[in-house]
VODOBA-938998 format. One record per residue: residue number from 0; residue in one letter; x negated, y negated, z negated of N, C-alpha, C in turn. Coordinates in Angstrom, 3 decimals, padded with zeros to 6 digits. Atoms other than C-alpha are relative to their C-alpha. Example, Ala and Ser with C-alpha at 12.3 -4.5 7.8 and 13.67 -1.06 7.14 Angstrom:
<pts>
<resi: 0; resn: a; n.east: -000.890; n.north: 001.190; n.up: 000.000; ca.east: -012.300; ca.north: 004.500; ca.up: -007.800; c.east: -000.900; c.north: -001.200; c.up: 000.000>;
<resi: 1; resn: s; n.east: 000.820; n.north: 001.190; n.up: 000.060; ca.east: -013.670; ca.north: 001.060; ca.up: -007.140; c.east: 000.770; c.north: -001.090; c.up: -000.730>;
</pts>
This chain:
<pts>
<resi: 0; resn: m; n.east: -001.603; n.north: 000.048; n.up: 000.714; ca.east: 107.521; ca.north: -031.357; ca.up: 000.091; c.east: 000.322; c.north: 001.491; c.up: 000.705>;
<resi: 1; resn: t; n.east: -001.055; n.north: -001.038; n.up: -000.744; ca.east: 109.504; ca.north: -028.114; ca.up: 000.730; c.east: 001.083; c.north: -000.674; c.up: 000.508>;
<resi: 2; resn: l; n.east: -001.136; n.north: 000.227; n.up: -000.833; ca.east: 112.667; ca.north: -028.124; ca.up: 002.822; c.east: 001.143; c.north: -000.770; c.up: -001.282>;
<resi: 3; resn: p; n.east: -000.957; n.north: 000.713; n.up: 000.667; ca.east: 114.673; ca.north: -028.555; ca.up: -000.225; c.east: -000.140; c.north: -001.086; c.up: -000.725>;
<resi: 4; resn: e; n.east: 000.544; n.north: 001.226; n.up: 000.551; ca.east: 112.607; ca.north: -031.374; ca.up: -001.789; c.east: 000.425; c.north: -001.156; c.up: 001.047>;
<resi: 5; resn: v; n.east: -000.260; n.north: 001.144; n.up: -001.005; ca.east: 112.878; ca.north: -033.219; ca.up: 001.668; c.east: 001.488; c.north: -000.392; c.up: 000.282>;
<resi: 6; resn: l; n.east: -001.433; n.north: 000.213; n.up: -000.129; ca.east: 116.611; ca.north: -032.808; ca.up: 001.830; c.east: 000.301; c.north: -000.842; c.up: -001.114>;
<resi: 7; resn: l; n.east: -000.640; n.north: 000.883; n.up: 001.314; ca.east: 117.340; ca.north: -034.090; ca.up: -001.855; c.east: -000.731; c.north: -001.438; c.up: 000.234>;
<resi: 8; resn: w; n.east: 000.473; n.north: 001.306; n.up: -000.006; ca.east: 114.921; ca.north: -036.939; ca.up: -001.153; c.east: 000.654; c.north: -000.828; c.up: 000.844>;
<resi: 9; resn: q; n.east: -000.617; n.north: 000.849; n.up: -000.860; ca.east: 116.894; ca.north: -038.044; ca.up: 001.574; c.east: 001.368; c.north: -000.566; c.up: -000.514>;
<resi: 10; resn: e; n.east: -001.046; n.north: 000.595; n.up: 000.832; ca.east: 119.705; ca.north: -038.381; ca.up: -000.667; c.east: -000.411; c.north: -001.020; c.up: -001.363>;
<resi: 11; resn: l; n.east: 000.631; n.north: 000.851; n.up: 001.200; ca.east: 117.604; ca.north: -039.948; ca.up: -003.428; c.east: -000.376; c.north: -001.455; c.up: 000.311>;
<resi: 12; resn: h; n.east: 001.098; n.north: 001.024; n.up: -000.346; ca.east: 115.412; ca.north: -042.461; ca.up: -001.718; c.east: 001.037; c.north: -001.273; c.up: 000.374>;
<resi: 13; resn: g; n.east: -001.020; n.north: 001.183; n.up: -000.225; ca.east: 116.904; ca.north: -046.045; ca.up: -001.137; c.east: 000.758; c.north: -000.369; c.up: -000.767>;
<resi: 14; resn: q; n.east: -000.970; n.north: 000.398; n.up: 001.068; ca.east: 118.811; ca.north: -046.335; ca.up: -004.472; c.east: 001.460; c.north: 000.312; c.up: 000.441>;
<resi: 15; resn: k; n.east: -001.154; n.north: -000.304; n.up: -000.465; ca.east: 121.546; ca.north: -044.471; ca.up: -002.861; c.east: 001.013; c.north: 000.766; c.up: -001.191>;
<resi: 16; resn: l; n.east: -000.824; n.north: -000.271; n.up: 001.311; ca.east: 122.637; ca.north: -043.342; ca.up: -006.394; c.east: 000.113; c.north: -001.239; c.up: -000.801>;
<resi: 17; resn: g; n.east: 000.092; n.north: 001.228; n.up: 000.669; ca.east: 122.376; ca.north: -046.731; ca.up: -007.568; c.east: -001.350; c.north: -000.135; c.up: -001.032>;
<resi: 18; resn: m; n.east: 001.431; n.north: 000.306; n.up: 000.695; ca.east: 118.738; ca.north: -045.997; ca.up: -009.263; c.east: -001.084; c.north: 000.217; c.up: 000.847>;
<resi: 19; resn: k; n.east: 001.561; n.north: -000.335; n.up: -000.871; ca.east: 115.336; ca.north: -045.903; ca.up: -007.947; c.east: -000.495; c.north: 001.246; c.up: -000.313>;
<resi: 20; resn: f; n.east: 000.660; n.north: -001.260; n.up: 000.068; ca.east: 114.014; ca.north: -042.478; ca.up: -007.623; c.east: -001.466; c.north: -000.012; c.up: 000.690>;
<resi: 21; resn: r; n.east: 001.389; n.north: -000.120; n.up: -000.892; ca.east: 110.061; ca.north: -041.964; ca.up: -006.822; c.east: 000.065; c.north: 001.612; c.up: -000.037>;
<resi: 22; resn: r; n.east: 000.296; n.north: -001.488; n.up: -000.166; ca.east: 108.684; ca.north: -038.663; ca.up: -005.691; c.east: -001.240; c.north: 000.311; c.up: 000.002>;
<resi: 23; resn: q; n.east: 001.188; n.north: -000.367; n.up: 000.039; ca.east: 105.869; ca.north: -036.732; ca.up: -006.509; c.east: -000.679; c.north: -001.277; c.up: -001.185>;
<resi: 24; resn: h; n.east: 000.256; n.north: 001.118; n.up: 001.072; ca.east: 105.497; ca.north: -039.149; ca.up: -009.806; c.east: -000.807; c.north: 000.375; c.up: -000.987>;
<resi: 25; resn: p; n.east: 000.686; n.north: -000.436; n.up: 001.184; ca.east: 102.529; ca.north: -038.459; ca.up: -012.221; c.east: 000.681; c.north: -000.404; c.up: -001.276>;
<resi: 26; resn: v; n.east: -000.036; n.north: 000.255; n.up: 001.458; ca.east: 103.512; ca.north: -038.204; ca.up: -016.022; c.east: -000.718; c.north: 000.725; c.up: -000.668>;
<resi: 27; resn: g; n.east: 000.985; n.north: -000.657; n.up: 001.121; ca.east: 100.833; ca.north: -037.374; ca.up: -018.272; c.east: -000.750; c.north: 000.893; c.up: 001.215>;
<resi: 28; resn: p; n.east: 000.682; n.north: -000.906; n.up: -000.808; ca.east: 098.979; ca.north: -034.264; ca.up: -016.478; c.east: 000.828; c.north: 000.807; c.up: 001.000>;
<resi: 29; resn: y; n.east: -001.100; n.north: -000.906; n.up: -000.824; ca.east: 102.056; ca.north: -033.248; ca.up: -014.570; c.east: 000.299; c.north: -001.043; c.up: 001.354>;
<resi: 30; resn: v; n.east: -000.491; n.north: 000.654; n.up: -001.229; ca.east: 103.509; ca.north: -034.481; ca.up: -011.212; c.east: 001.674; c.north: 000.423; c.up: -000.094>;
<resi: 31; resn: a; n.east: -001.472; n.north: -000.527; n.up: -000.416; ca.east: 107.268; ca.north: -034.513; ca.up: -010.979; c.east: 000.621; c.north: 000.045; c.up: 001.020>;
<resi: 32; resn: d; n.east: -000.350; n.north: -000.224; n.up: -001.276; ca.east: 109.057; ca.north: -033.590; ca.up: -008.145; c.east: 000.790; c.north: -001.510; c.up: 000.312>;
<resi: 33; resn: f; n.east: -000.535; n.north: 001.373; n.up: -000.291; ca.east: 111.348; ca.north: -036.800; ca.up: -008.586; c.east: 000.485; c.north: -000.550; c.up: -001.263>;
<resi: 34; resn: c; n.east: -000.242; n.north: 000.652; n.up: 001.311; ca.east: 111.558; ca.north: -039.268; ca.up: -011.393; c.east: 000.692; c.north: -001.516; c.up: 000.255>;
<resi: 35; resn: c; n.east: -000.479; n.north: 001.181; n.up: -000.087; ca.east: 113.861; ca.north: -042.013; ca.up: -012.256; c.east: -000.382; c.north: -000.982; c.up: -001.304>;
<resi: 36; resn: m; n.east: 000.486; n.north: 000.802; n.up: 001.093; ca.east: 112.147; ca.north: -044.435; ca.up: -014.821; c.east: 001.115; c.north: -000.367; c.up: -000.748>;
<resi: 37; resn: a; n.east: -000.810; n.north: 000.762; n.up: 000.713; ca.east: 115.064; ca.north: -046.376; ca.up: -015.687; c.east: 001.198; c.north: 001.100; c.up: -000.838>;
<resi: 38; resn: a; n.east: -001.010; n.north: -000.978; n.up: 000.887; ca.east: 117.178; ca.north: -043.381; ca.up: -016.800; c.east: -000.912; c.north: 000.949; c.up: -000.703>;
<resi: 39; resn: k; n.east: 000.919; n.north: -000.974; n.up: 000.420; ca.east: 114.040; ca.north: -041.581; ca.up: -017.815; c.east: 000.428; c.north: 001.399; c.up: 000.213>;
<resi: 40; resn: l; n.east: -000.492; n.north: -001.223; n.up: -000.642; ca.east: 115.219; ca.north: -038.556; ca.up: -015.779; c.east: -001.065; c.north: 000.633; c.up: 000.876>;
<resi: 41; resn: i; n.east: 000.862; n.north: -000.468; n.up: -000.832; ca.east: 113.080; ca.north: -036.038; ca.up: -014.018; c.east: 000.808; c.north: 001.022; c.up: 000.431>;
<resi: 42; resn: v; n.east: -000.707; n.north: -001.388; n.up: -000.659; ca.east: 114.344; ca.north: -033.576; ca.up: -011.308; c.east: -001.016; c.north: 000.758; c.up: 000.501>;
<resi: 43; resn: e; n.east: 000.624; n.north: -001.165; n.up: -000.333; ca.east: 112.658; ca.north: -030.393; ca.up: -010.506; c.east: 000.515; c.north: 000.884; c.up: 001.019>;
<resi: 44; resn: i; n.east: -000.854; n.north: -000.901; n.up: -001.014; ca.east: 113.303; ca.north: -028.185; ca.up: -007.541; c.east: -000.861; c.north: 001.375; c.up: -000.464>;
<resi: 45; resn: d; n.east: 000.797; n.north: -001.396; n.up: 000.153; ca.east: 112.293; ca.north: -024.447; ca.up: -008.304; c.east: 000.210; c.north: 001.020; c.up: 000.980>;
<resi: 46; resn: g; n.east: 000.008; n.north: -001.280; n.up: -000.854; ca.east: 111.478; ca.north: -021.935; ca.up: -005.842; c.east: -000.056; c.north: 001.175; c.up: -000.904>;
<resi: 47; resn: e; n.east: -000.111; n.north: -001.163; n.up: 000.451; ca.east: 111.620; ca.north: -018.294; ca.up: -006.672; c.east: -001.195; c.north: 000.291; c.up: -000.920>;
<resi: 48; resn: a; n.east: 001.150; n.north: -000.176; n.up: 000.682; ca.east: 108.083; ca.north: -018.321; ca.up: -007.793; c.east: -000.061; c.north: -000.404; c.up: -001.293>;
<resi: 49; resn: h; n.east: -000.247; n.north: 000.677; n.up: 001.154; ca.east: 109.152; ca.north: -020.353; ca.up: -010.850; c.east: 000.673; c.north: 001.294; c.up: -001.043>;
<resi: 50; resn: n; n.east: -000.496; n.north: -001.172; n.up: 000.723; ca.east: 110.620; ca.north: -016.939; ca.up: -012.257; c.east: -000.617; c.north: 001.206; c.up: -000.159>;
<resi: 51; resn: r; n.east: 000.575; n.north: -001.069; n.up: -000.041; ca.east: 107.964; ca.north: -014.917; ca.up: -011.959; c.east: -001.491; c.north: -000.447; c.up: -000.848>;
<resi: 52; resn: g; n.east: 001.205; n.north: 000.357; n.up: 000.748; ca.east: 104.664; ca.north: -014.155; ca.up: -013.971; c.east: -000.060; c.north: -000.893; c.up: -001.231>;
<resi: 53; resn: a; n.east: 000.104; n.north: 000.914; n.up: 001.265; ca.east: 103.440; ca.north: -016.954; ca.up: -016.372; c.east: 000.669; c.north: -001.147; c.up: 000.348>;
<resi: 54; resn: n; n.east: -000.424; n.north: 001.476; n.up: -000.375; ca.east: 105.331; ca.north: -019.773; ca.up: -014.653; c.east: 001.173; c.north: -000.354; c.up: -000.821>;
<resi: 55; resn: p; n.east: -001.202; n.north: 000.629; n.up: 000.915; ca.east: 108.414; ca.north: -019.732; ca.up: -016.932; c.east: -000.567; c.north: -000.659; c.up: -001.297>;
<resi: 56; resn: v; n.east: 000.599; n.north: 000.150; n.up: 001.397; ca.east: 106.059; ca.north: -020.084; ca.up: -019.833; c.east: -000.844; c.north: -001.351; c.up: 000.193>;
<resi: 57; resn: r; n.east: 000.623; n.north: 001.245; n.up: -000.270; ca.east: 104.110; ca.north: -022.826; ca.up: -017.798; c.east: 001.171; c.north: -001.218; c.up: -000.033>;
<resi: 58; resn: d; n.east: -000.919; n.north: 000.844; n.up: 000.002; ca.east: 107.332; ca.north: -024.354; ca.up: -017.249; c.east: 000.807; c.north: -000.701; c.up: -001.294>;
<resi: 59; resn: a; n.east: -000.562; n.north: 000.447; n.up: 001.471; ca.east: 108.683; ca.north: -024.562; ca.up: -020.802; c.east: -001.081; c.north: -000.974; c.up: -000.556>;
<resi: 60; resn: a; n.east: 001.133; n.north: 000.945; n.up: 000.605; ca.east: 105.187; ca.north: -026.173; ca.up: -021.720; c.east: 000.286; c.north: -001.395; c.up: 000.470>;
<resi: 61; resn: r; n.east: -000.207; n.north: 001.480; n.up: -001.001; ca.east: 105.620; ca.north: -028.873; ca.up: -018.910; c.east: 001.411; c.north: -000.793; c.up: -000.704>;
<resi: 62; resn: d; n.east: -001.059; n.north: 000.914; n.up: 000.279; ca.east: 109.198; ca.north: -029.651; ca.up: -020.108; c.east: 000.007; c.north: -000.447; c.up: -001.546>;
<resi: 63; resn: a; n.east: 000.029; n.north: 000.667; n.up: 001.177; ca.east: 108.415; ca.north: -029.838; ca.up: -023.639; c.east: -000.810; c.north: -001.239; c.up: -000.164>;
<resi: 64; resn: f; n.east: 000.851; n.north: 001.009; n.up: 000.104; ca.east: 105.508; ca.north: -032.198; ca.up: -022.985; c.east: 000.958; c.north: -001.427; c.up: 000.746>;
<resi: 65; resn: l; n.east: -001.036; n.north: 000.733; n.up: -000.721; ca.east: 108.070; ca.north: -034.120; ca.up: -020.719; c.east: 001.052; c.north: -000.600; c.up: -000.916>;
<resi: 66; resn: s; n.east: -001.188; n.north: 000.569; n.up: 000.741; ca.east: 110.716; ca.north: -034.228; ca.up: -023.166; c.east: -000.613; c.north: -000.841; c.up: -001.503>;
<resi: 67; resn: a; n.east: 000.565; n.north: 000.690; n.up: 000.915; ca.east: 108.312; ca.north: -035.432; ca.up: -025.775; c.east: -000.183; c.north: -001.259; c.up: 000.338>;
<resi: 68; resn: q; n.east: 000.440; n.north: 001.140; n.up: -000.623; ca.east: 107.605; ca.north: -038.318; ca.up: -023.546; c.east: 001.466; c.north: -001.032; c.up: 000.075>;
<resi: 69; resn: g; n.east: -001.509; n.north: 000.752; n.up: -000.107; ca.east: 111.507; ca.north: -039.340; ca.up: -023.642; c.east: 000.468; c.north: 000.543; c.up: 001.290>;
<resi: 70; resn: f; n.east: -000.866; n.north: -000.167; n.up: -001.019; ca.east: 112.433; ca.north: -037.681; ca.up: -020.465; c.east: 000.976; c.north: 001.331; c.up: -000.281>;
<resi: 71; resn: e; n.east: -001.018; n.north: -001.424; n.up: -000.296; ca.east: 115.313; ca.north: -035.284; ca.up: -019.531; c.east: -000.212; c.north: 000.510; c.up: 001.249>;
<resi: 72; resn: i; n.east: 000.451; n.north: -000.870; n.up: -001.228; ca.east: 114.533; ca.north: -032.854; ca.up: -017.145; c.east: 000.956; c.north: 000.836; c.up: 000.521>;
<resi: 73; resn: v; n.east: -001.237; n.north: -000.825; n.up: -000.725; ca.east: 117.107; ca.north: -031.145; ca.up: -014.794; c.east: -000.964; c.north: 000.709; c.up: 001.179>;
<resi: 74; resn: r; n.east: 000.605; n.north: -001.004; n.up: -001.048; ca.east: 115.952; ca.north: -028.180; ca.up: -012.785; c.east: 001.367; c.north: 000.703; c.up: 000.741>;
<resi: 75; resn: f; n.east: -000.868; n.north: -000.844; n.up: -000.731; ca.east: 117.609; ca.north: -026.832; ca.up: -009.853; c.east: -000.806; c.north: 000.936; c.up: 000.737>;
<resi: 76; resn: a; n.east: 000.524; n.north: -001.302; n.up: -000.741; ca.east: 117.086; ca.north: -023.526; ca.up: -007.942; c.east: -000.153; c.north: -000.671; c.up: 001.610>;
<resi: 77; resn: a; n.east: -000.097; n.north: 000.259; n.up: -001.355; ca.east: 115.919; ca.north: -024.600; ca.up: -004.276; c.east: 001.327; c.north: 000.381; c.up: 000.759>;
<resi: 78; resn: k; n.east: -001.093; n.north: -000.580; n.up: -000.711; ca.east: 118.632; ca.north: -022.327; ca.up: -003.179; c.east: 001.350; c.north: -000.956; c.up: -000.162>;
<resi: 79; resn: d; n.east: -001.332; n.north: 000.859; n.up: 000.350; ca.east: 121.347; ca.north: -024.554; ca.up: -005.084; c.east: -000.173; c.north: -001.375; c.up: 000.912>;
<resi: 80; resn: v; n.east: 000.207; n.north: 001.032; n.up: -000.819; ca.east: 119.867; ca.north: -027.644; ca.up: -003.232; c.east: 000.385; c.north: 000.297; c.up: 001.513>;
<resi: 81; resn: l; n.east: -000.549; n.north: -000.189; n.up: -001.588; ca.east: 120.367; ca.north: -025.963; ca.up: 000.167; c.east: 001.378; c.north: 000.309; c.up: 000.176>;
<resi: 82; resn: e; n.east: -001.196; n.north: -000.511; n.up: -000.434; ca.east: 123.533; ca.north: -024.482; ca.up: -000.351; c.east: 001.491; c.north: -000.846; c.up: -000.749>;
<resi: 83; resn: n; n.east: -000.732; n.north: 000.796; n.up: 000.789; ca.east: 125.227; ca.north: -027.068; ca.up: -002.760; c.east: -000.203; c.north: -001.396; c.up: -000.207>;
<resi: 84; resn: m; n.east: 000.743; n.north: 001.381; n.up: -000.063; ca.east: 123.706; ca.north: -030.718; ca.up: -002.003; c.east: 001.031; c.north: -000.988; c.up: -000.694>;
<resi: 85; resn: d; n.east: -000.696; n.north: 001.131; n.up: 000.974; ca.east: 127.034; ca.north: -032.424; ca.up: -003.076; c.east: 000.089; c.north: 000.378; c.up: -001.465>;
<resi: 86; resn: g; n.east: 000.043; n.north: -000.113; n.up: 001.505; ca.east: 127.206; ca.north: -030.753; ca.up: -006.547; c.east: -001.201; c.north: -000.454; c.up: -000.563>;
<resi: 87; resn: v; n.east: 001.478; n.north: 000.410; n.up: 000.494; ca.east: 123.393; ca.north: -031.420; ca.up: -007.105; c.east: 000.067; c.north: -001.311; c.up: -000.074>;
<resi: 88; resn: v; n.east: -000.014; n.north: 001.119; n.up: 000.124; ca.east: 123.939; ca.north: -034.864; ca.up: -006.078; c.east: 000.943; c.north: -000.789; c.up: -001.117>;
<resi: 89; resn: a; n.east: -000.926; n.north: 000.424; n.up: 000.963; ca.east: 126.908; ca.north: -035.390; ca.up: -008.261; c.east: -000.365; c.north: 000.022; c.up: -001.132>;
<resi: 90; resn: l; n.east: 000.581; n.north: -000.414; n.up: 001.245; ca.east: 125.314; ca.north: -033.835; ca.up: -011.212; c.east: -001.086; c.north: -001.261; c.up: -000.476>;
<resi: 91; resn: l; n.east: 001.103; n.north: 001.158; n.up: 000.390; ca.east: 122.238; ca.north: -036.438; ca.up: -010.902; c.east: 000.761; c.north: -001.467; c.up: 000.078>;
<resi: 92; resn: r; n.east: -000.749; n.north: 001.500; n.up: -000.052; ca.east: 124.594; ca.north: -039.425; ca.up: -010.149; c.east: 000.674; c.north: -000.154; c.up: -001.703>;
<resi: 93; resn: s; n.east: -000.721; n.north: -000.253; n.up: 001.590; ca.east: 126.302; ca.north: -038.348; ca.up: -013.770; c.east: -001.321; c.north: -000.272; c.up: -000.766>;
<resi: 94; resn: k; n.east: 001.005; n.north: 000.192; n.up: 000.917; ca.east: 122.958; ca.north: -038.142; ca.up: -015.311; c.east: -000.699; c.north: -001.325; c.up: 000.219>;
<resi: 95; resn: a; n.east: 000.679; n.north: 001.353; n.up: 000.206; ca.east: 121.576; ca.north: -041.503; ca.up: -014.104; c.east: 000.525; c.north: -001.159; c.up: -000.353>;
<resi: 96; resn: e; n.east: -000.756; n.north: 001.140; n.up: 000.174; ca.east: 124.408; ca.north: -043.550; ca.up: -014.850; c.east: 000.287; c.north: 000.307; c.up: -001.531>;
<resi: 97; resn: n; n.east: -000.093; n.north: -000.324; n.up: 001.266; ca.east: 124.652; ca.north: -041.739; ca.up: -018.260; c.east: -001.129; c.north: 000.810; c.up: -000.668>;
<resi: 98; resn: p; n.east: 001.234; n.north: -000.598; n.up: 000.631; ca.east: 121.117; ca.north: -041.108; ca.up: -019.565; c.east: -000.011; c.north: 000.469; c.up: -001.303>;
<resi: 99; resn: l; n.east: -000.013; n.north: -000.463; n.up: 001.323; ca.east: 120.506; ca.north: -039.157; ca.up: -022.451; c.east: -001.004; c.north: -001.256; c.up: -000.989>;
<resi: 100; resn: h; n.east: 001.004; n.north: 000.749; n.up: 000.795; ca.east: 117.458; ca.north: -041.638; ca.up: -023.418; c.east: -000.013; c.north: -001.403; c.up: 000.702>;
<resi: 101; resn: h; n.east: -000.119; n.north: 001.293; n.up: -000.677; ca.east: 117.856; ca.north: -045.343; ca.up: -022.676; c.east: -001.133; c.north: -000.610; c.up: -000.117>;
<resi: 102; resn: a; n.east: 001.038; n.north: 000.895; n.up: -000.111; ca.east: 114.893; ca.north: -047.212; ca.up: -021.524; c.east: 000.026; c.north: -001.067; c.up: -001.020>;
<resi: 103; resn: f; n.east: 000.107; n.north: 000.778; n.up: 001.174; ca.east: 113.714; ca.north: -049.750; ca.up: -024.311; c.east: 000.637; c.north: -001.276; c.up: 000.649>;
<resi: 104; resn: g; n.east: -000.568; n.north: 001.446; n.up: -000.187; ca.east: 115.962; ca.north: -052.890; ca.up: -024.292; c.east: 001.219; c.north: 000.443; c.up: 000.968>;
<resi: 105; resn: a; n.east: -001.045; n.north: -000.398; n.up: -000.883; ca.east: 118.612; ca.north: -051.008; ca.up: -022.029; c.east: 001.457; c.north: 000.009; c.up: -000.569>;
<resi: 106; resn: v; n.east: -001.144; n.north: 000.045; n.up: 000.992; ca.east: 121.062; ca.north: -050.756; ca.up: -024.823; c.east: 000.402; c.north: -001.395; c.up: 000.017>;
<resi: 107; resn: p; n.east: -000.561; n.north: 001.296; n.up: 000.123; ca.east: 123.321; ca.north: -053.902; ca.up: -024.619; c.east: -000.022; c.north: -000.775; c.up: -001.619>;
<resi: 108; resn: l; n.east: -000.323; n.north: 000.453; n.up: 001.398; ca.east: 123.338; ca.north: -056.094; ca.up: -027.937; c.east: 001.272; c.north: -000.267; c.up: 000.035>;
<resi: 109; resn: p; n.east: -001.423; n.north: 000.407; n.up: 000.510; ca.east: 126.560; ca.north: -056.951; ca.up: -029.677; c.east: 000.280; c.north: -001.232; c.up: 000.481>;
<resi: 110; resn: a; n.east: -000.670; n.north: 001.395; n.up: -000.449; ca.east: 128.529; ca.north: -059.969; ca.up: -028.238; c.east: -000.388; c.north: -001.006; c.up: -000.937>;
<resi: 111; resn: s; n.east: -000.063; n.north: 000.974; n.up: 000.813; ca.east: 128.046; ca.north: -063.369; ca.up: -030.016; c.east: 001.031; c.north: 000.402; c.up: -001.231>;
<resi: 112; resn: g; n.east: -001.178; n.north: -000.227; n.up: 000.830; ca.east: 130.068; ca.north: -062.753; ca.up: -033.238; c.east: 000.354; c.north: 001.409; c.up: -000.428>;
<resi: 113; resn: e; n.east: -000.384; n.north: -001.363; n.up: 000.001; ca.east: 130.361; ca.north: -059.122; ca.up: -033.210; c.east: -001.052; c.north: 000.602; c.up: -001.108>;
<resi: 114; resn: e; n.east: 000.672; n.north: -000.551; n.up: 001.317; ca.east: 129.437; ca.north: -057.114; ca.up: -036.227; c.east: -001.078; c.north: 001.221; c.up: 000.405>;
<resi: 115; resn: l; n.east: 000.575; n.north: -001.080; n.up: -000.519; ca.east: 126.417; ca.north: -054.980; ca.up: -035.861; c.east: 000.015; c.north: 001.557; c.up: -000.602>;
</pts>
């Protein structure tokens, strides 16, 4: 793991955000830097190499595959993790608490007697 990944993992592990994150989690043919299965949230930390050569095309294909599997992908530049950890954590907390894609059965049913 890179330094930004190690530092972010210190903030994510142990359900510090109220959600369980896994690191280096396989999803299909890819390995996500961090993944919260309950929120269907994948977090990627991108170094400068992600902006060069064919990497942006590969990242787009990867993101398309992961999105098709129902995941929301959040990418941070490694520099942002190093320089603004509080902002990164705040955004991830918000995403984990309000996921775009709810896990199956995660949406509460109406209370007894309520209209559907």
